[in-house]
N, C-alpha and C positions, 0 to 999 in steps of 0.2 A: 466339424461342428462350427456353427457361426453364432455371433451375437451382433449387436449394433456396431461395435468397434473392433472386434477381433475375429480372426479365422484360425482355427486350430487344425493344421494339416499333419497327419501322422507320418512318420518316417517311411511307412509302407508305401506311400505315394511315390517317393523317390526310388525305392526298391523296384516298384513296378515299372517306372520309366527305364531303369537300367535293364530290366529283363526284356522290355519291348525293344530297346536299342540293340540288344544282343540276339533277338529272336529266340529267347530261351523260355521254355514253358515253366510253369510253377512246379510241375512234377519233376522235371530235370533239376531245377534249382533246389528243390527240397532234398533230392538225392545228393547233390553236391554239398549242401549245408549239413547233411546227416541229421535232418529233422523231418518230422512227419509233414505230409502235405496239409493236414488240418492246421498244424501250428503255423506253417508258412502263410496259409490263407488268412489266419487271424492276425499275423504280424503285418501283412500288407494292408489289411482293413483297419489296423489300429486297435484291435480288440485285445491284444496282449502287449505287455511292455517290452521294448527292445532293451535287453540286458547287456551289460558289458561283455559277457561271454558271447552273445549273439553278434555284437559289434566286431569282435575279433574274428569270428567266422566270416562275417561279411567282408572284412578286409582281405581275407584269404581268397574268397570266391570272386568278389567283384573288384578287388584291387583298390578300394577306396579306404583310407585310414580309419581305424576304429574310433579315433577321437571325433571324426566327422559325424559318425552315426550316433555316438554318445551325446554330442552337442545337439544334434537334430532331435533326439528323443527328449532331451532336457527342455528345449524350446517348445516342443509339442506339449509336454506336460504342463509347462507354465502357462501357455496359451489356453490350454484346455481348462485350467482352473479359472482363468480370467473370463473365458466364454461362459462357463457355468455360473460364475458369480454374477456376471452382468445380466445374464438371462434370469437368474434367480432374483436379483435386485429389481429388475423391471417387473417381474410377476408380483413380488412382494410390495412394490410401490403401489400397485393397483389395489391390493388388499388393504394397505395402510390407509388409503384414502377413505375407506369405509369406516374406519375407527373414529370415535369422537375424541381425536387426539388433543385438541385444544382444551376441552373440558377436563380430560385426564390430567393434563399438565397443570391446569388451574387448581386441581384438587391435590396436586403434589405427588401424584402417582408416578409421574414420568417427567423427564426433562423437557423444557420448552425449546422448540426449534421450528424454523420455517423450511429448513432443508429437507427434501424428500428422503435422501439417503440416510440422513441422521435420524429421521423418524423411523425408518425401517430398522436400522440398527438398534435404536432405543426400544422399539417394540419387540424385537427378537430377544433382547436381554430381559425385558420385562416378563415376557412369556416363557423365557428359558428354552427357546428352540432355535435351531440354526436357520430355519426358514419359516415364515409365517404360514405358508401353505400347510405345514404340519399340524396346524391347529384343527384341521379337519380329521385328524387321526383319532379314532374312538378310544385308543389307549391313553391319549393325552387329556382329553376333555370328557369327563364323566360327571355331568351335573344333573341332579334330580330336578328336572323341570320339563324338558322335552328334548327331542333330538336337535342337534345344532348343525348349522351349515356355515361355512366361511364365505358364502356368497350373500348372506343376508346381514344388513346393517344392524338389525336388532339383535341377532345372534352374536355378532362381533362385540357389540356393546355389552352383552351379557357375559361373554368370555372375559372381557376386560374387568368387569365388575367382580366376577368370580375369582379372577387371578389376584385381585387386590385383597379379597377375603382370604384367599389361601396364604398370601404373604403375611397379612396381619395375624392369622391363626397360628403361624409358626412361633409367635411370641407367647402363646398361651400354653401353659403346662396343663396336661390332662392325665387322668388315670387311664388304664386300658379300657377299651370299649366294652360296655356292659349294658346290653339292651334290657335285661331284666331289671336292673337298677333304675334305668330310665323310666320304664313302665311304672315302677313303684313310686318314682318321684313326681309323676304327672299330677296327682292331686295337690301336692305341695306347690308346684308351679302354678296351677290353676288358682290357688288361694292368693297368689301374688297380684292378681288382676285388680284388686281393690287398693293396692299400694301405689305410691308415687314412684316415678322412674328412678329417682335418686336412691330410693330404698330397695326396689326390686331388681334393678340392673345388676349390682354386684352379687345378689343372692342367686338369681337365675343363672348367671355366668358360672358361679361356683358349683351350683347344683348340676349343671350340664357337664362341666369339666370333670366332675367326679364320675361321670358316666362315659367319659372318653369323647366328649363333644366340645369343640371350641366354638363359642358363640361370638360372632363379629358383627358390629353395627357399622354400616357404611352409608354415605349420602347416596341419593338416587342419581343414576347416570342416565342422562337423556337418551332416549331411543332404546333403552333396555327393556321397557315395559315390565319391570321386575319388582316384586314385593319381597321376594326372598329366594334362596336356593340352598341346597345341601349336597355335599359330595364327600367322597373319601379323599384324604391326603395323607399318605403314609400310614401311620398307626393311629390316626384320629379321624373323626368325622367333623367336617366344617359346616356350620350353619351360618349363613350370612343373611342379614335383614337390612332393608332400607328403612331409615327411621326419621329423617328430617320432617318435622311438621306432620307426622302421621297421626290419624285418629286412633284412640286407644283400641277400639274394636278391630280395626284393620291390623294393628300391631300384633295383638294377641292371636287373631285368626291366622296371620301369616306365620307366626312362631309355631303354633300348634299344627299348621299345615306341613311345615318342614319336619317337625317331630313325627308327624304321621308317616312321612316318607321313610323315616328311620325305623319306626316301629313295624311298619308293614313290609319292610325289606326291599324298598325301591332304590335305596342309595347304592351306587356302585354298578348298576346295570349298564352294560356296554352301550345299548341303544338309547340311554336316557329313560324317561318315563313316558308311558302311553297315555292316551286320553282317559282310559279306564283307571290308570294309576292316579291321575290328577283328580278324578271324580271321587275315588276312594279316599284320597287324602283330604279333600274338601269335607266329605261326610264325617270322617273320623274327627277332624278338627271341630266341626260344628257340634257334633254329638258329645265331644269331650267337654267343651265349654258349657253347653246346655244340652242335657239329654233329650232325645226325641220325645220321650214320654212326658217329661216336665214341660217342655215347650208346647206340646199338644194340649196339655191341660190348661196352660196359661192362655193359649189361643182360643180354647173352647169357651172361656169366660167372656170373651169379646169386650173386655174392658181394657182399652189400650191407652188409658190416660197416663199422665206423667206419674201420678201417685201409684197407680197400679204397677207400672214398670219398675219403679224404685222398690216397691214392696216385694215383687217377684225376684228382682236382682238380689235383694238382701237375703231372701230365703234360699237362693241358690249359692250365695257366697261369692258373687262375681260383680264386676263393675256394671252399672246400669247401661253404659254406652254399648256394651257387648250385646245386651238384649235389644237395644234400639237397632244396632247394625243387623242383627238376625231378622228383626221384623221388616226392616227396609229391604233386605236382600230377598226375602220371601214374598214381598209385595203386600204385606199387611198394612203398612203405612207408606206414605210417600217419602222420598229421600230428603224432602225439605222439612219433615216433621221431627220433633223431639231431639234435634241436634244439640240442644242446650245440655242434654245429658251425656253428650260425648265429650270426653276430655281429649285435648290435643297434646301429644307428647313432643317434647324437644329433648332428644337424647344426644349427649356428646358422642362424637365418633373419633 
C-alpha cells in the first residue's frame, strides 16, 4: 500500500524473495512450515499478520532469526497505519474544503484554524467520526428533509447545522417520546402564534420536551438552504429551526412542518424524506395553522383588505402575518403586499 509519503511492504515480500532464491515452491514451503498453502499465500500477500510463532518457524525453515521477522512485521504494521492515515487525511481534506468552516468557527461551533489537517481533525471530532467520509453512512445521518450526499456543499452545510442542533439538544431534558401527547398539544402550540417570542419560546420548548422533543434554535448557516430539520438522537427527537430575523409566518410554518414529519412518521427513515413526504408535511402544516375549509371560505369573499385579514386572523386565533404568508404563497396577493402585518422575530440562540 502507498500514500504520498509512505510505502508499506509486507514481510511476505521478503519471504517470496527467499523462496525465489532457493527455487522453492509455495507448496513445498507450506509443507516445511507445517501450514496450509492458503495461509502461506495470505502471509506472502500481507493478508494475515506474521505472528511470533510464525517468526520462529521461519527461523527454522529459512535460517533467518525470528527477531528479524518480528521487526519486519512491526515496521510493516506501523507503515500501514501511516499510509492509511495519510490517504484518509488527503480524502478528508477534500471533503473539509466543502464545509463552511470559517462561518462555523465564527459561530463558535468549532475551533478557528487555517491548517488543513487541523480542520480535518476538528471536523472529525465535531461530527464524532474517525473519517469524514463516514458522514455518507445512512446509519449516521438521518435527517427528515431529504437524502444527503457528502459531495454536495449544501448537504454538508446542512449536516454541520444538524450536528450543532444535536449537540445543543443534549443539554435539553425531555420526557419519553409520546406522539399522542404531541398531537394533543398541537392546538395549544397553535394558540401561541399570537404571542411574542419572549413569551412563547419557553412555553413551546417545555410543551415539546414533555412529548420527548428537544427544540433548538440556531442561526442560519450559509449554503444550507434550510429553515428547519428534525431527526432522532438517542431517546429523543430533535427539532432544529433557523430563527435570526425570520418572519413570524415562516417561523410557525417551519415549526409545524417539522412537527408534521414527526406526526406523519417521517423521522428516522433511513433514506431521509421523499418529495411526497415533504409535500405531505407542507399540507399538514398549512392546514393545521389554517384549515382548508376556513381559508377557502375567506378566499371566496374576495375581500383581501388589511381589515379583512385581521378580522379573519382573530376569528382563527392566529397571527395575521400567517394569513398574509398563506395568501402570498398561494398567489392571492403579491409578496410585496400586506407585509406590515408580518412580525419579524428576533429569537436568542
